[in-house]
Backbone and ligand atoms as CSV (ligand in chain L), in Angstrom:
chain,resi,resn,atom,element,x,y,z
A,1,UNK,N,N,183.611,66.160,19.336
A,1,UNK,CA,C,182.513,67.050,18.934
A,1,UNK,C,C,182.601,68.431,19.444
A,2,UNK,N,N,182.237,69.426,18.714
A,2,UNK,CA,C,182.367,70.768,19.072
A,2,UNK,C,C,180.995,71.526,18.911
A,3,UNK,N,N,180.740,72.558,19.797
A,3,UNK,CA,C,179.483,73.318,19.710
A,3,UNK,C,C,179.655,74.375,18.628
A,4,UNK,N,N,178.577,75.141,18.329
A,4,UNK,CA,C,178.692,76.160,17.214
A,4,UNK,C,C,179.799,77.154,17.467
A,5,UNK,N,N,180.068,77.388,18.671
A,5,UNK,CA,C,181.169,78.386,18.916
A,5,UNK,C,C,182.505,77.682,19.211
A,6,UNK,N,N,182.650,76.471,18.702
A,6,UNK,CA,C,183.884,75.727,18.721
A,6,UNK,C,C,184.424,75.247,20.154
A,7,UNK,N,N,183.491,75.205,21.103
A,7,UNK,CA,C,183.884,74.761,22.433
A,7,UNK,C,C,183.703,73.212,22.451
A,8,UNK,N,N,184.567,72.529,23.183
A,8,UNK,CA,C,184.442,71.025,23.180
A,8,UNK,C,C,183.244,70.612,23.978
A,9,UNK,N,N,182.431,69.714,23.423
A,9,UNK,CA,C,181.299,69.128,24.120
A,9,UNK,C,C,181.833,67.984,24.932
A,10,UNK,N,N,181.448,67.988,26.212
A,10,UNK,CA,C,181.901,66.945,27.125
A,10,UNK,C,C,180.709,66.022,27.532
A,11,UNK,N,N,180.928,64.822,27.899
A,11,UNK,CA,C,179.926,63.997,28.370
A,11,UNK,C,C,180.159,63.757,29.946
A,12,UNK,N,N,179.007,63.632,30.638
A,12,UNK,CA,C,179.055,63.194,32.098
A,12,UNK,C,C,177.859,62.331,32.419
A,13,UNK,N,N,178.044,61.618,33.509
A,13,UNK,CA,C,177.061,60.670,33.928
A,13,UNK,C,C,176.275,61.234,35.082
A,14,UNK,N,N,174.967,61.128,35.030
A,14,UNK,CA,C,174.058,61.739,36.070
A,14,UNK,C,C,173.077,60.599,36.424
A,15,UNK,N,N,172.935,60.506,37.816
A,15,UNK,CA,C,171.917,59.555,38.321
A,15,UNK,C,C,170.877,60.320,39.130
A,16,UNK,N,N,169.623,60.144,38.935
A,16,UNK,CA,C,168.607,60.602,39.864
A,16,UNK,C,C,168.426,59.400,40.789
A,17,UNK,N,N,168.697,59.741,42.075
A,17,UNK,CA,C,168.831,58.623,43.022
A,17,UNK,C,C,167.439,58.057,43.586
A,18,UNK,N,N,167.450,56.928,44.278
A,18,UNK,CA,C,166.175,56.363,44.756
A,18,UNK,C,C,165.336,57.346,45.593
A,19,UNK,N,N,165.966,58.166,46.374
A,19,UNK,CA,C,165.148,59.061,47.257
A,19,UNK,C,C,164.406,60.091,46.379
A,20,UNK,N,N,165.015,60.636,45.414
A,20,UNK,CA,C,164.314,61.637,44.554
A,20,UNK,C,C,163.300,60.902,43.578
A,21,UNK,N,N,163.623,59.678,43.134
A,21,UNK,CA,C,162.576,58.987,42.313
A,21,UNK,C,C,161.425,58.716,43.248
A,22,UNK,N,N,161.579,58.230,44.437
A,22,UNK,CA,C,160.414,57.897,45.315
A,22,UNK,C,C,159.599,59.161,45.623
A,23,UNK,N,N,160.314,60.346,45.746
A,23,UNK,CA,C,159.633,61.573,46.085
A,23,UNK,C,C,158.916,62.192,44.805
A,24,UNK,N,N,159.014,61.573,43.664
A,24,UNK,CA,C,158.415,62.050,42.476
A,24,UNK,C,C,159.048,63.250,41.751
A,25,UNK,N,N,160.413,63.436,41.958
A,25,UNK,CA,C,161.094,64.564,41.524
A,25,UNK,C,C,161.816,64.499,40.163
A,26,UNK,N,N,161.523,63.344,39.453
A,26,UNK,CA,C,162.284,63.148,38.232
A,26,UNK,C,C,162.059,64.312,37.155
A,27,UNK,N,N,160.900,64.673,36.947
A,27,UNK,CA,C,160.550,65.688,35.975
A,27,UNK,C,C,161.158,67.043,36.416
A,28,UNK,N,N,161.039,67.415,37.714
A,28,UNK,CA,C,161.600,68.669,38.181
A,28,UNK,C,C,163.054,68.778,37.986
A,29,UNK,N,N,163.750,67.624,38.286
A,29,UNK,CA,C,165.235,67.576,38.152
A,29,UNK,C,C,165.588,67.651,36.693
A,30,UNK,N,N,164.919,66.908,35.816
A,30,UNK,CA,C,165.267,66.984,34.427
A,30,UNK,C,C,165.018,68.325,33.874
A,31,UNK,N,N,164.018,69.030,34.313
A,31,UNK,CA,C,163.718,70.372,33.821
A,31,UNK,C,C,164.895,71.306,34.217
A,32,UNK,N,N,165.437,71.194,35.392
A,32,UNK,CA,C,166.511,72.028,35.835
A,32,UNK,C,C,167.754,71.728,34.904
A,33,UNK,N,N,168.000,70.481,34.612
A,33,UNK,CA,C,169.185,70.156,33.731
A,33,UNK,C,C,168.989,70.665,32.370
A,34,UNK,N,N,167.819,70.568,31.787
A,34,UNK,CA,C,167.571,71.078,30.453
A,34,UNK,C,C,167.578,72.604,30.444
A,35,UNK,N,N,167.088,73.284,31.484
A,35,UNK,CA,C,167.126,74.722,31.520
A,35,UNK,C,C,168.506,75.236,31.630
A,36,UNK,N,N,169.471,74.392,32.155
A,36,UNK,CA,C,170.878,74.828,32.265
A,36,UNK,C,C,171.617,74.509,30.919
A,37,UNK,N,N,170.894,73.924,29.945
A,37,UNK,CA,C,171.612,73.760,28.692
A,37,UNK,C,C,172.138,72.366,28.445
A,38,UNK,N,N,171.866,71.384,29.289
A,38,UNK,CA,C,172.313,70.031,29.098
A,38,UNK,C,C,171.417,69.319,28.041
A,39,UNK,N,N,172.120,68.534,27.222
A,39,UNK,CA,C,171.458,67.728,26.198
A,39,UNK,C,C,171.500,66.278,26.734
A,40,UNK,N,N,170.355,65.566,26.759
A,40,UNK,CA,C,170.352,64.194,27.250
A,40,UNK,C,C,170.641,63.257,26.048
A,41,UNK,N,N,171.818,62.676,26.095
A,41,UNK,CA,C,172.262,61.842,24.984
A,41,UNK,C,C,171.552,60.482,25.155
A,42,UNK,N,N,171.597,59.961,26.348
A,42,UNK,CA,C,170.973,58.628,26.577
A,42,UNK,C,C,170.258,58.718,27.998
A,43,UNK,N,N,169.132,57.960,28.117
A,43,UNK,CA,C,168.500,57.959,29.513
A,43,UNK,C,C,167.793,56.682,29.663
A,44,UNK,N,N,167.869,56.091,30.893
A,44,UNK,CA,C,167.099,54.952,31.160
A,44,UNK,C,C,166.729,54.867,32.678
A,45,UNK,N,N,165.630,54.235,32.877
A,45,UNK,CA,C,165.248,53.995,34.316
A,45,UNK,C,C,165.565,52.594,34.586
A,46,UNK,N,N,166.155,52.270,35.733
A,46,UNK,CA,C,166.609,50.941,36.090
A,46,UNK,C,C,166.731,50.762,37.553
A,47,UNK,N,N,166.878,49.582,37.998
A,47,UNK,CA,C,167.166,49.318,39.427
A,47,UNK,C,C,168.560,48.740,39.479
A,48,UNK,N,N,169.481,49.376,40.135
A,48,UNK,CA,C,170.815,48.866,40.333
A,48,UNK,C,C,170.817,47.579,41.100
A,49,UNK,N,N,171.551,46.605,40.619
A,49,UNK,CA,C,171.735,45.439,41.547
A,49,UNK,C,C,173.032,45.602,42.335
A,50,UNK,N,N,173.280,44.650,43.193
A,50,UNK,CA,C,174.435,44.742,44.113
A,50,UNK,C,C,175.756,44.932,43.297
A,51,UNK,N,N,175.840,44.088,42.311
A,51,UNK,CA,C,177.008,43.954,41.467
A,51,UNK,C,C,177.302,45.350,40.765
A,52,UNK,N,N,176.236,45.915,40.140
A,52,UNK,CA,C,176.432,47.164,39.413
A,52,UNK,C,C,176.814,48.291,40.441
A,53,UNK,N,N,176.113,48.334,41.551
A,53,UNK,CA,C,176.317,49.302,42.570
A,53,UNK,C,C,177.786,49.316,43.102
A,54,UNK,N,N,178.233,48.077,43.329
A,54,UNK,CA,C,179.656,47.918,43.803
A,54,UNK,C,C,180.608,48.396,42.797
A,55,UNK,N,N,180.408,48.020,41.484
A,55,UNK,CA,C,181.350,48.470,40.450
A,55,UNK,C,C,181.210,49.975,40.225
A,56,UNK,N,N,180.112,50.505,40.276
A,56,UNK,CA,C,179.878,51.946,40.076
A,56,UNK,C,C,180.679,52.789,41.157
A,57,UNK,N,N,180.542,52.335,42.429
A,57,UNK,CA,C,181.150,53.072,43.520
A,57,UNK,C,C,182.398,52.484,44.093
A,58,UNK,N,N,183.158,51.677,43.278
A,58,UNK,CA,C,184.300,50.988,43.768
A,58,UNK,C,C,185.344,51.855,44.471
A,59,UNK,N,N,185.440,53.143,44.080
A,59,UNK,CA,C,186.392,54.011,44.677
A,59,UNK,C,C,186.066,54.245,46.196
A,60,UNK,N,N,184.804,53.982,46.583
A,60,UNK,CA,C,184.442,54.249,48.001
A,60,UNK,C,C,184.445,52.966,48.851
A,61,UNK,N,N,184.975,51.831,48.246
A,61,UNK,CA,C,184.690,50.514,48.937
A,61,UNK,C,C,185.384,50.414,50.341
A,62,UNK,N,N,186.294,51.216,50.575
A,62,UNK,CA,C,186.923,51.136,51.935
A,62,UNK,C,C,186.379,52.218,52.956
A,63,UNK,N,N,185.371,52.922,52.466
A,63,UNK,CA,C,184.823,54.003,53.299
A,63,UNK,C,C,183.722,53.374,54.286
A,64,UNK,N,N,183.586,53.987,55.421
A,64,UNK,CA,C,182.665,53.451,56.461
A,64,UNK,C,C,181.155,53.607,55.952
A,65,UNK,N,N,180.940,54.411,55.012
A,65,UNK,CA,C,179.519,54.540,54.496
A,65,UNK,C,C,179.253,53.729,53.274
A,66,UNK,N,N,180.163,52.905,52.844
A,66,UNK,CA,C,179.991,52.060,51.561
A,66,UNK,C,C,178.808,51.177,51.658
A,67,UNK,N,N,178.669,50.346,52.740
A,67,UNK,CA,C,177.579,49.425,52.867
A,67,UNK,C,C,176.222,50.108,52.787
A,68,UNK,N,N,176.063,51.239,53.524
A,68,UNK,CA,C,174.831,51.977,53.570
A,68,UNK,C,C,174.534,52.586,52.190
A,69,UNK,N,N,175.623,53.058,51.527
A,69,UNK,CA,C,175.471,53.605,50.210
A,69,UNK,C,C,174.902,52.532,49.222
A,70,UNK,N,N,175.484,51.305,49.271
A,70,UNK,CA,C,175.071,50.289,48.343
A,70,UNK,C,C,173.584,49.885,48.629
A,71,UNK,N,N,173.198,49.795,49.889
A,71,UNK,CA,C,171.851,49.468,50.257
A,71,UNK,C,C,170.910,50.599,49.729
A,72,UNK,N,N,171.242,51.777,49.969
A,72,UNK,CA,C,170.479,52.894,49.454
A,72,UNK,C,C,170.328,52.892,47.965
A,73,UNK,N,N,171.412,52.692,47.266
A,73,UNK,CA,C,171.356,52.818,45.743
A,73,UNK,C,C,170.636,51.652,45.110
A,74,UNK,N,N,170.493,50.503,45.799
A,74,UNK,CA,C,169.788,49.344,45.246
A,74,UNK,C,C,168.319,49.250,45.845
A,75,UNK,N,N,167.926,50.293,46.539
A,75,UNK,CA,C,166.581,50.291,47.312
A,75,UNK,C,C,165.350,50.539,46.376
A,76,UNK,N,N,165.580,51.191,45.227
A,76,UNK,CA,C,164.506,51.528,44.373
A,76,UNK,C,C,165.060,51.955,42.964
A,77,UNK,N,N,164.123,52.260,42.098
A,77,UNK,CA,C,164.520,52.626,40.815
A,77,UNK,C,C,165.417,53.946,40.787
A,78,UNK,N,N,166.272,54.002,39.772
A,78,UNK,CA,C,166.985,55.325,39.509
A,78,UNK,C,C,166.703,55.676,38.041
A,79,UNK,N,N,167.150,56.887,37.836
A,79,UNK,CA,C,167.148,57.348,36.373
A,79,UNK,C,C,168.604,57.695,36.064
A,80,UNK,N,N,169.121,57.039,35.037
A,80,UNK,CA,C,170.561,57.211,34.597
A,80,UNK,C,C,170.524,57.963,33.252
A,81,UNK,N,N,171.391,59.043,33.217
A,81,UNK,CA,C,171.496,59.779,31.999
A,81,UNK,C,C,172.987,60.064,31.576
A,82,UNK,N,N,173.244,60.080,30.298
A,82,UNK,CA,C,174.524,60.630,29.824
A,82,UNK,C,C,174.191,62.040,29.351
A,83,UNK,N,N,174.717,62.990,29.963
A,83,UNK,CA,C,174.481,64.381,29.646
A,83,UNK,C,C,175.644,65.013,28.850
A,84,UNK,N,N,175.256,65.912,27.932
A,84,UNK,CA,C,176.306,66.603,27.131
A,84,UNK,C,C,176.105,68.163,27.235
A,85,UNK,N,N,177.252,68.807,27.231
A,85,UNK,CA,C,177.197,70.302,26.970
A,85,UNK,C,C,178.727,70.656,27.075
A,86,UNK,N,N,179.076,71.971,26.846
A,86,UNK,CA,C,180.464,72.416,27.066
A,86,UNK,C,C,180.685,72.364,28.557
A,87,UNK,N,N,181.911,71.839,28.942
A,87,UNK,CA,C,182.258,71.926,30.343
A,87,UNK,C,C,181.299,71.098,31.232
A,88,UNK,N,N,180.745,70.065,30.756
A,88,UNK,CA,C,179.601,69.314,31.376
A,88,UNK,C,C,179.994,68.861,32.782
A,89,UNK,N,N,181.161,68.353,33.001
A,89,UNK,CA,C,181.453,67.732,34.288
A,89,UNK,C,C,181.453,68.846,35.356
A,90,UNK,N,N,182.075,69.902,35.050
A,90,UNK,CA,C,182.163,71.025,36.066
A,90,UNK,C,C,180.775,71.685,36.237
A,91,UNK,N,N,180.082,71.860,35.133
A,91,UNK,CA,C,178.709,72.589,35.195
A,91,UNK,C,C,177.713,71.728,35.976
A,92,UNK,N,N,177.747,70.410,35.783
A,92,UNK,CA,C,176.875,69.517,36.506
A,92,UNK,C,C,177.128,69.499,38.027
A,93,UNK,N,N,178.441,69.431,38.325
A,93,UNK,CA,C,178.844,69.425,39.760
A,93,UNK,C,C,178.335,70.715,40.427
A,94,UNK,N,N,178.465,71.871,39.766
A,94,UNK,CA,C,178.020,73.083,40.274
A,94,UNK,C,C,176.499,73.143,40.510
A,95,UNK,N,N,175.740,72.573,39.545
A,95,UNK,CA,C,174.338,72.583,39.667
A,95,UNK,C,C,173.850,71.662,40.775
A,96,UNK,N,N,174.633,70.568,40.970
A,96,UNK,CA,C,174.224,69.521,42.002
A,96,UNK,C,C,174.481,69.954,43.462
A,97,UNK,N,N,175.586,70.633,43.638
A,97,UNK,CA,C,175.898,71.115,45.013
A,97,UNK,C,C,176.626,70.103,45.876
A,98,UNK,N,N,176.897,70.510,47.125
A,98,UNK,CA,C,177.687,69.729,48.060
A,98,UNK,C,C,177.158,68.386,48.339
A,99,UNK,N,N,177.975,67.389,48.567
A,99,UNK,CA,C,177.494,66.017,48.800
A,99,UNK,C,C,176.587,65.987,49.968
A,100,UNK,N,N,176.804,66.802,51.012
A,100,UNK,CA,C,175.881,66.846,52.125
A,100,UNK,C,C,174.705,67.861,51.874
A,101,UNK,N,N,173.558,67.303,51.582
A,101,UNK,CA,C,172.409,68.166,51.176
A,101,UNK,C,C,172.156,69.289,52.211
A,102,UNK,N,N,172.475,69.021,53.503
A,102,UNK,CA,C,172.183,69.922,54.537
A,102,UNK,C,C,173.027,71.208,54.472
A,103,UNK,N,N,174.189,71.155,53.767
A,103,UNK,CA,C,175.004,72.343,53.579
A,103,UNK,C,C,175.159,72.712,52.114
A,104,UNK,N,N,174.411,71.998,51.216
A,104,UNK,CA,C,174.540,72.423,49.776
A,104,UNK,C,C,173.983,73.846,49.547
A,105,UNK,N,N,174.574,74.620,48.667
A,105,UNK,CA,C,174.182,75.973,48.440
A,105,UNK,C,C,172.716,76.102,48.026
A,106,UNK,N,N,172.085,77.160,48.415
A,106,UNK,CA,C,170.724,77.462,48.048
A,106,UNK,C,C,170.506,77.309,46.543
A,107,UNK,N,N,169.459,76.650,46.167
A,107,UNK,CA,C,169.111,76.580,44.780
A,107,UNK,C,C,169.735,75.416,44.022
A,108,UNK,N,N,170.773,74.727,44.591
A,108,UNK,CA,C,171.370,73.615,44.026
A,108,UNK,C,C,170.373,72.393,44.137
A,109,UNK,N,N,170.637,71.465,43.334
A,109,UNK,CA,C,169.602,70.228,43.278
A,109,UNK,C,C,169.593,69.574,44.646
A,110,UNK,N,N,170.754,69.430,45.240
A,110,UNK,CA,C,170.770,68.700,46.577
A,110,UNK,C,C,170.089,69.552,47.603
A,111,UNK,N,N,170.274,70.903,47.515
A,111,UNK,CA,C,169.632,71.805,48.440
A,111,UNK,C,C,168.053,71.654,48.322
A,112,UNK,N,N,167.595,71.557,47.075
A,112,UNK,CA,C,166.232,71.542,46.868
A,112,UNK,C,C,165.586,70.138,47.158
A,113,UNK,N,N,166.324,69.054,46.873
A,113,UNK,CA,C,165.686,67.740,46.848
A,113,UNK,C,C,166.391,66.733,47.759
A,114,UNK,N,N,167.542,66.971,48.243
A,114,UNK,CA,C,168.233,66.012,49.149
A,114,UNK,C,C,167.863,66.110,50.584
A,115,UNK,N,N,168.263,65.185,51.350
A,115,UNK,CA,C,168.010,65.103,52.730
A,115,UNK,C,C,169.340,65.260,53.617
A,116,UNK,N,N,170.331,64.461,53.241
A,116,UNK,CA,C,171.541,64.426,54.031
A,116,UNK,C,C,172.690,64.040,53.143
A,117,UNK,N,N,173.810,63.474,53.729
A,117,UNK,CA,C,174.943,63.176,52.907
A,117,UNK,C,C,174.783,61.895,52.169
A,118,UNK,N,N,173.888,60.984,52.563
A,118,UNK,CA,C,173.685,59.791,51.751
A,118,UNK,C,C,172.487,59.955,50.754
A,119,UNK,N,N,171.335,60.417,51.369
A,119,UNK,CA,C,170.177,60.676,50.528
A,119,UNK,C,C,170.245,62.048,49.912
A,120,UNK,N,N,171.039,62.150,48.871
A,120,UNK,CA,C,171.337,63.505,48.284
A,120,UNK,C,C,170.859,63.581,46.878
A,121,UNK,N,N,169.799,62.734,46.512
A,121,UNK,CA,C,168.930,63.073,45.294
A,121,UNK,C,C,169.615,62.797,43.890
A,122,UNK,N,N,170.860,63.064,43.859
A,122,UNK,CA,C,171.477,63.009,42.456
A,122,UNK,C,C,172.941,62.704,42.642
A,123,UNK,N,N,173.490,62.043,41.524
A,123,UNK,CA,C,174.965,61.862,41.385
A,123,UNK,C,C,175.435,62.487,40.150
A,124,UNK,N,N,176.669,63.045,40.262
A,124,UNK,CA,C,177.322,63.583,39.034
A,124,UNK,C,C,178.795,63.207,39.051
A,125,UNK,N,N,179.252,62.720,37.931
A,125,UNK,CA,C,180.681,62.330,37.773
A,125,UNK,C,C,181.605,63.512,38.201
A,126,UNK,N,N,182.678,63.091,38.954
A,126,UNK,CA,C,183.594,64.162,39.450
A,126,UNK,C,C,184.802,64.370,38.540
A,127,UNK,N,N,185.027,63.599,37.502
A,127,UNK,CA,C,186.209,63.757,36.599
A,127,UNK,C,C,185.917,63.072,35.354
A,128,UNK,N,N,186.868,63.322,34.321
A,128,UNK,CA,C,186.674,62.697,33.054
A,128,UNK,C,C,186.768,61.229,33.316
A,129,UNK,N,N,187.762,60.788,34.074
A,129,UNK,CA,C,187.958,59.348,34.243
A,129,UNK,C,C,186.794,58.665,34.917
A,130,UNK,N,N,186.233,59.322,35.936
A,130,UNK,CA,C,185.011,58.812,36.608
A,130,UNK,C,C,183.786,58.711,35.566
A,131,UNK,N,N,183.609,59.750,34.743
A,131,UNK,CA,C,182.540,59.737,33.780
A,131,UNK,C,C,182.668,58.562,32.817
A,132,UNK,N,N,183.960,58.287,32.414
A,132,UNK,CA,C,184.203,57.217,31.531
A,132,UNK,C,C,183.842,55.853,32.123
A,133,UNK,N,N,184.224,55.680,33.318
A,133,UNK,CA,C,183.989,54.495,34.093
A,133,UNK,C,C,182.494,54.312,34.350
A,134,UNK,N,N,181.898,55.377,34.815
A,134,UNK,CA,C,180.436,55.251,35.202
A,134,UNK,C,C,179.557,55.031,33.939
A,135,UNK,N,N,179.936,55.714,32.840
A,135,UNK,CA,C,179.083,55.491,31.621
A,135,UNK,C,C,179.184,53.999,31.244
A,136,UNK,N,N,180.439,53.486,31.305
A,136,UNK,CA,C,180.651,52.084,30.972
A,136,UNK,C,C,179.784,51.151,31.856
A,137,UNK,N,N,179.894,51.301,33.129
A,137,UNK,CA,C,179.162,50.494,34.123
A,137,UNK,C,C,177.605,50.524,33.860
A,138,UNK,N,N,177.115,51.688,33.624
A,138,UNK,CA,C,175.655,51.840,33.485
A,138,UNK,C,C,175.104,51.517,32.152
A,139,UNK,N,N,175.821,51.935,31.059
A,139,UNK,CA,C,175.256,51.830,29.737
A,139,UNK,C,C,175.826,50.731,28.881
A,140,UNK,N,N,177.025,50.080,29.331
A,140,UNK,CA,C,177.574,49.094,28.531
A,140,UNK,C,C,177.292,47.662,29.013
A,141,UNK,N,N,176.092,47.405,29.526
A,141,UNK,CA,C,175.763,46.013,29.866
A,141,UNK,C,C,174.272,45.697,29.635
L,1,CMP,P1,P,177.711,60.551,45.210
L,1,CMP,O1,O,178.006,61.905,44.700
L,1,CMP,O2,O,176.856,59.665,44.466
L,1,CMP,O3,O,179.111,59.814,45.600
L,1,CMP,C1,C,179.263,58.923,46.599
L,1,CMP,C2,C,178.024,58.810,47.499
L,1,CMP,O4,O,178.297,58.309,48.771
L,1,CMP,C3,C,177.507,60.249,47.787
L,1,CMP,O5,O,177.011,60.787,46.646
L,1,CMP,C4,C,176.535,59.904,48.885
L,1,CMP,O6,O,175.355,59.337,48.454
L,1,CMP,C5,C,177.407,58.953,49.678
L,1,CMP,N1,N,178.130,59.487,50.780
L,1,CMP,C6,C,179.197,60.253,50.719
L,1,CMP,N2,N,179.645,60.645,51.930
L,1,CMP,C7,C,178.848,60.089,52.755
L,1,CMP,C8,C,178.820,60.000,54.230
L,1,CMP,N3,N,179.677,60.640,54.974
L,1,CMP,N4,N,177.851,59.268,54.825
L,1,CMP,C9,C,176.937,58.595,54.042
L,1,CMP,N5,N,176.984,58.575,52.691
L,1,CMP,C10,C,177.887,59.321,52.068
C-alpha cells in the first residue's frame, strides 16, 4: 500500500501495557499516536495469558528479567494495536523513547507515562520481522 505521495505504508505492533492501562492513560496515549499521524488498523483490549506472553517475548527468554516481564505483562489488561503510517516502525520507536523510562527523552511516551525499565507504559516492534511475529501472536488467534 502507498500513501498519496507514494511512500510505502508500514505496519507495526503497539501495546499499551498494564501499568499505563491501570493508570488510566489509554486515551492520552492514543491521542499522541493519532496526533503523530498513525492510523489504527486494528485495536483490542485483552489480558495476555502466560502462553501468549511467552510467545510474544520469546527473544528475551534467556534474559534475567524474563520472568518478571511475563508476570508484569499478564498482570492486567493491555490495549493492542496494529498501527500504520510511512516509516511506522522507526517513527513509533522514536515516539516511545528509551526502554528505561527513567532515561527516556523528554516528551516521549515512556518519559511521560513509564516508571522504570520494566514498567515502561508501551511496547513498539523493533523491526519488520518483530512486527510480523508480534502481529501474528496477538491478532491471529
Ligand atoms: P519492551 O519494549 O516491551 O521489550 C521487552 C521488555 O522487557 C521491555 O519493553 C521492558 O518491559 C522489559 N525489560 C527490558 N529490559 C529490562 C530490564 N533490564 N529489567 C526489567 N525489564 C526489562
